C-alpha positions in Angstrom: 3.4 0.7 168.6 2.0 3.8 169.8 3.0 5.6 173.2 1.7 8.8 175.0 4.6 10.9 175.2 5.5 12.9 177.8 5.0 16.9 177.3 8.8 17.3 178.1 10.0 14.7 176.0 11.2 15.7 172.3 8.3 15.5 169.8 8.9 14.0 166.5 5.7 14.1 164.5 4.5 13.5 160.8 1.2 13.1 159.1 -0.6 12.6 155.9 -4.1 12.9 154.3 -8.1 14.8 152.8 -11.3 16.8 152.7 -13.0 20.2 152.7 -11.9 22.7 155.2 -12.0 26.5 156.2 -10.2 28.8 158.6 -12.7 30.6 160.9 -12.1 34.4 161.5 -14.4 35.0 164.1 -13.0 33.0 166.8 -10.5 34.0 169.3 -8.1 32.4 171.7 -7.1 33.6 175.1 -4.3 32.2 176.9 -5.9 31.9 180.4 -2.9 30.6 182.3 0.6 30.3 181.4 2.2 27.6 184.0 6.2 28.4 185.1 6.7 25.0 186.3 7.1 26.1 190.1 5.0 26.2 192.5 2.2 27.0 190.1 2.6 23.5 188.0 3.6 22.7 184.9 3.0 20.3 182.1 -1.0 20.4 182.2 -1.1 17.3 180.2 -4.9 16.1 181.0 -7.1 19.2 179.8 -9.4 20.6 182.2 -13.3 20.3 183.7 -15.4 23.0 184.3 -18.0 23.9 187.2 -21.3 25.5 187.2 -19.7 28.6 188.0 -17.3 28.6 184.7 -14.3 27.6 187.1 -11.7 25.1 185.5 -9.9 22.6 187.2 -7.0 20.6 186.3 -3.7 18.6 186.8 -0.1 19.4 186.3 2.2 16.1 185.7 5.7 18.6 187.4 5.5 21.4 189.5 3.6 22.3 192.8 5.2 22.8 196.0 7.0 19.4 195.9 7.8 19.2 192.3 5.6 16.4 192.0 2.5 17.5 190.1 -0.5 19.5 191.0 -4.3 19.9 191.1 -5.4 23.4 190.2 -7.9 25.5 190.0 -8.7 28.7 187.7 -11.2 31.4 188.4 -12.5 34.1 186.2 -12.4 37.7 187.3 -14.7 40.4 185.6 -12.1 42.2 183.5 -11.6 38.9 181.8 -8.2 37.2 183.5 -8.1 34.4 185.2 -6.4 33.7 188.9 -4.6 30.2 189.7 -4.8 28.3 192.9 -3.0 25.2 193.6 -5.9 23.5 195.7 -3.2 20.4 196.1 0.5 19.5 195.4 1.6 15.9 195.5 4.7 14.4 197.7 7.6 13.1 195.4 7.1 9.2 195.8 4.6 9.6 198.3 1.9 7.5 199.6 -0.7 10.6 198.2 0.7 9.7 194.6 2.5 11.8 192.4 3.0 12.9 188.2 -0.8 13.0 187.5 -0.9 12.9 183.7 -4.4 12.1 183.3 -7.2 15.1 183.9 -10.0 15.3 186.6 -13.4 14.1 186.7 -16.4 15.7 188.5 -19.3 13.7 190.6 -22.6 14.9 191.3 -21.6 16.4 194.6 -18.4 18.7 193.3 -15.3 16.0 194.3 -12.7 15.3 191.8 -11.2 12.0 190.8 -8.3 11.5 189.1 -5.3 9.1 188.6 -1.5 9.6 189.1 1.4 7.6 187.4 3.7 6.9 190.6 3.2 6.7 194.0 0.4 4.8 196.6 1.1 1.9 198.7 2.9 0.3 196.3 4.5 3.3 194.3 2.5 2.1 191.1 0.0 4.7 191.0 -3.3 5.3 192.4 -6.9 7.0 192.1 -7.4 9.8 194.1 -10.2 12.1 195.0 -10.2 16.1 196.1 -13.0 17.1 198.3 -14.1 20.6 198.5 -14.5 21.6 202.2 -16.7 24.7 203.5 -14.1 27.1 203.7 -12.6 26.7 200.1 -10.1 24.2 201.5 -9.9 20.9 199.4 -8.8 17.5 200.7 -7.4 14.6 198.8 -7.4 11.2 199.7 -6.5 7.8 197.7 -9.1 5.6 196.9 -7.2 2.8 195.7 -3.4 2.0 194.9 -2.7 0.2 191.7 -0.5 -3.3 192.8 0.8 -4.1 189.2 1.0 -7.4 188.0 -2.5 -8.9 187.1 -3.8 -6.2 188.5 -3.3 -2.6 187.0 0.1 -1.1 186.1 0.8 2.7 186.4 0.5 3.6 183.0 -3.0 5.4 184.0 -3.1 7.8 180.9 -6.8 8.2 180.2 -9.4 10.1 182.3 -11.8 8.4 184.4 -15.7 8.1 184.0 -18.4 7.9 186.0 -21.6 5.8 185.9 -25.3 7.4 187.2 -24.1 4.8 190.6 -20.8 6.8 191.6 -18.7 3.8 189.9 -15.3 5.3 188.3 -14.0 3.3 185.4 -10.8 3.7 183.8 -8.5 1.9 181.4 -4.2 1.4 182.0 -1.5 0.8 179.1 -0.6 -2.5 180.5 -0.8 -4.6 183.4 -3.4 -7.2 183.6 -3.6 -11.0 183.2 -1.6 -10.7 180.0 0.1 -7.4 180.6 -1.6 -5.8 177.4 -3.8 -3.3 179.6 -6.8 -3.4 181.1 -10.2 -2.0 181.9 -10.8 -1.6 185.7 -13.7 -0.6 187.8 -13.9 1.4 191.1 -16.9 1.3 193.4 -17.8 2.7 196.7 -18.7 1.2 199.8 -21.1 2.6 202.2 -18.2 2.9 204.9 -16.4 5.2 202.7 -13.7 2.6 201.4 -13.8 1.6 197.7 -13.5 -1.3 196.1 -11.4 -2.2 192.9 -11.6 -4.7 190.2 -10.4 -5.4 187.3 -13.2 -5.8 184.6 -11.1 -6.9 181.4 -7.6 -7.8 180.5 -6.8 -7.3 177.4 -4.7 -10.1 175.6 -3.0 -8.2 172.8 -4.7 -10.8 170.0 -7.7 -10.2 168.6 -9.7 -8.7 171.6 -7.2 -6.2 171.3 -4.2 -4.4 173.5 -2.8 -1.4 174.7 -5.7 1.1 175.3 -4.8 4.4 174.8 -8.3 5.9 174.7 -8.4 8.7 177.1 -11.9 8.5 178.8 -14.0 5.4 178.7 -17.8 6.3 176.9 -20.6 4.9 178.8 -24.1 4.0 176.9 -27.2 4.2 178.8 -27.6 0.8 180.0 -24.2 1.0 181.5 -22.1 -0.6 179.2 -18.7 0.8 178.2 -16.7 1.6 175.2 -13.1 2.7 174.4 -10.3 1.9 171.7 -7.1 -0.2 171.6 -4.6 0.9 169.8 -3.2 -2.3 169.1 -4.2 -5.7 168.4 -7.8 -7.1 166.7 -7.8 -9.2 163.8 -5.7 -7.1 161.7 -3.3 -5.7 164.4 -4.2 -2.2 163.8 -6.6 -1.5 167.0 -10.2 -1.8 167.5 -13.2 -0.3 169.2 -14.8 -2.2 171.7 -17.7 -2.5 173.9 -18.0 -4.0 177.6 -21.3 -5.6 178.7 -22.1 -6.2 182.2 -23.8 -9.3 182.8 -26.6 -10.3 185.4 -23.8 -11.9 187.6 -21.4 -8.8 187.4 -19.0 -10.4 184.7 -18.0 -8.1 181.6 -17.9 -9.3 178.3 -15.9 -7.7 175.4 -17.6 -7.2 172.0 -15.8 -5.9 169.0 -17.7 -3.1 167.3 -15.2 -2.0 164.6 -11.7 -3.6 163.7 -9.3 -1.3 161.9 -7.4 -2.7 158.9 -4.8 0.3 158.4 -4.8 2.7 155.3 -7.6 4.4 154.8 -9.9 3.2 157.5 -7.1 4.0 160.3 -4.9 2.7 162.7 -3.4 2.8 166.2 -6.2 5.0 167.5 -5.4 6.8 170.6 -8.2 9.3 171.4 -11.3 8.6 173.3 -15.2 8.1 172.1 -18.1 10.4 172.4 -21.9 9.4 172.2 -24.3 11.6 170.1 -28.4 12.0 171.1 -29.2 9.0 168.7 -26.7 6.6 169.9 -23.8 6.8 167.4 -20.7 6.7 168.8 -17.8 9.4 167.2 -14.0 9.0 167.6 -10.8 9.8 166.2 -8.2 7.1 164.5 -4.8 8.1 162.8 -5.9 10.7 160.4 -9.4 10.9 160.5 -12.7 11.4 162.6 -15.4 8.6 162.1 -19.1 7.8 162.9 -19.9 4.5 164.1 -23.8 4.0 163.8 -25.9 0.9 165.9 -27.7 -1.6 163.5 -30.8 -3.3 164.8 -28.6 -6.8 164.9 -26.4 -5.4 167.1 -23.7 -5.0 164.2 -22.2 -1.1 163.7 -21.4 0.7 160.5 -18.3 2.9 160.5 -18.3 6.4 158.3 -15.6 8.5 157.8 -16.9 12.4 158.3 -13.6 14.1 158.2 -9.9 13.2 156.9 -7.0 15.7 157.8 -4.5 16.3 155.2 -2.0 17.1 157.6 -1.2 20.5 156.2 -3.3 23.5 158.1 -6.2 21.4 158.7 -4.3 19.7 161.3 -2.5 16.1 161.8 -2.7 13.5 164.1 -6.5 14.1 165.8 -5.5 12.2 169.1 -7.6 14.0 171.7 -11.4 13.4 172.4 -14.2 15.1 171.1 -16.8 16.9 172.4 -20.4 18.2 171.1 -22.4 22.0 171.5 -25.9 21.8 171.8 -26.5 22.4 168.1 -24.7 18.9 167.4 -21.4 20.6 166.3 -18.1 18.7 167.0 -14.8 20.0 168.3 -11.5 18.7 169.1 -7.7 19.0 168.4 -4.9 17.9 166.6 -1.6 16.9 167.9 0.3 18.9 165.2 -0.5 20.8 161.8 -1.7 24.1 161.4 1.1 25.8 162.0 3.1 22.8 163.0 2.2 22.9 166.9 -1.4 21.8 166.4 -5.1 23.2 165.9 -8.6 23.5 167.8 -11.0 22.4 164.7 -15.0 22.4 164.4 -16.8 20.2 162.5 -20.3 20.8 161.5 -23.1 18.3 160.0 -24.6 19.2 156.8 -28.0 18.3 155.7 -26.7 15.8 153.2 -25.1 13.7 155.9 -21.7 15.1 155.0 -19.4 17.4 157.8 -17.2 20.4 157.1 -14.2 21.2 159.1 -13.5 24.5 160.5 -10.0 25.8 161.9 -10.6 27.5 165.3 -7.2 28.0 165.6 -3.7 27.5 164.7 -1.0 27.2 167.4 1.4 29.6 166.8 5.1 29.1 165.7 6.0 31.1 168.7 4.8 29.1 170.9 3.4 31.4 173.3 0.0 30.6 173.2 0.7 26.8 173.7 2.7 23.9 172.0 1.1 20.5 170.8 -2.4 20.5 173.0 -3.3 18.0 175.1 -5.0 14.6 174.2 -8.2 14.8 176.5 -11.3 16.3 175.2 -12.3 19.7 175.4 -14.2 21.3 178.1 -16.8 23.6 177.0 -19.2 25.6 179.2 -22.5 27.1 178.9 -21.7 29.8 176.8 -20.1 27.6 174.3 -16.4 28.6 174.8 -13.9 25.7 174.7 -11.2 25.1 176.8 -7.9 23.0 176.8 -4.6 22.8 177.7 -1.2 22.2 175.9 1.8 20.5 177.6 4.4 22.7 176.6 4.7 26.6 175.5 3.3 29.4 177.1 5.8 31.9 178.4 7.9 29.8 180.5 7.4 26.7 178.5 5.5 24.8 180.7 1.9 24.7 179.1 -0.9 26.7 179.4 -4.8 26.4 179.7 -6.3 28.3 176.3 -9.9 29.2 175.8 -11.4 29.4 172.2 -14.5 32.0 172.2 -17.1 31.9 169.9 
C-alpha cells in the first residue's frame, strides 16, 4: 500500500525502468524562496499557484506564527528577487484548521481554497477559504469541518478542483462508507454557507481504494477523473470517472485498471486533459496517455518510461501543459538522487521525447524531493514548484525553472 510521506519524515526510495532522454542546458533553475521553518513557514508540500500579476501562493505544513502551518504569498521584485509574506497563520489544534498539507486553488474572484489535515470543529481536518481585502489583508474562514466515519477523514492529501459553477471537489485517502477513501463535493449556498456531500465512497475492491490523486480533473460535461492507489480488478489501482446523473447522484466508471509490471501500479499523481479530450497522468515508473473511444472505452498508451537514473524516478506529481502542447512534471527521485523537473515534447510520429530541465543537486540547497502537485506555469512559460525539504534551512523551497 502506498502512502504520502511528510516532508520531515525520512524518505527511503528506489526505482527502476527505459526511453529516450536528453538533458537541457538552456533552462535555469532559481530558488525564489528558501523557508526557515519559523514564522515564514516550513515544509511547502502543496506546490504553488500563480495569479495574473505573477504572484505565487502556497501553503506550508509547518511554521507560521503558531507553528501550525501558514499560507504565503511570493511577490516578484524588479531586480529578480522575491518577497515572501505570510498572509495567514493557522492556530495549533484550532477551529481554523492546522497542518495544511495540500496546495491552493483560485476561483474567478481571487479567493483561495485549500484543506487542512487537522483542526476544524471535530479536529479531523477542514476546507478553508482565504479571501483578499481591499487593504492587502486576507481573511480565513472554514467552509466545512470533516466529521470522520462515513464522512471524509483527515487524510486530505490532494488539492481541490473547482468547476464552472464554483463547486469544489476533493478526494480523501480514507473515510467514507468502507473507510477506503472518498470523493467529496462542497457547494456554495446563496447565504454564504457551504454544503458538503460525499459523492463516492470507495470499497477497496474492483472500484478502487485509497485515492492519492492530487487534484481531480474535470471535463467539459462536469465529470470527475482521478486515480486510486489500490483496488481495481488486479489490485494495482485504477483510473476512474465519476459521472453525475440527472438526479444528482454519481456513478463510477473504470477508465483503466492497472495490471502491474510494465503497465504500472499504485498511481499517486493527478490527471490532466489536452485540448482533444485525452487524459495524461503518471504511474509508478512512466507517464501515460488515455484516449477516449466512440463507444465509451479508453485506450492506454505509454509515452515515456523512466530509467530510474539521470532522467528521474517516481513521477508522482501532477502534469501541466504549455501553449505548445508540451508536458511538464517532476520526479520524486533520480537525477542527482534528489528529483528532477522534466519536459515531454510530442513528435510528429506520435512518440514523445523527454528532456531533463533540472536535476536537484546532492547538496540540497536548491531543494530536495520536489512536492507532489503539478507545477504552476505563468504566461511567460516559467515553471514554479516546491520542495518539502532542502534549501538553506532544510525547511523547503519555492523554485522556478525559466526557459
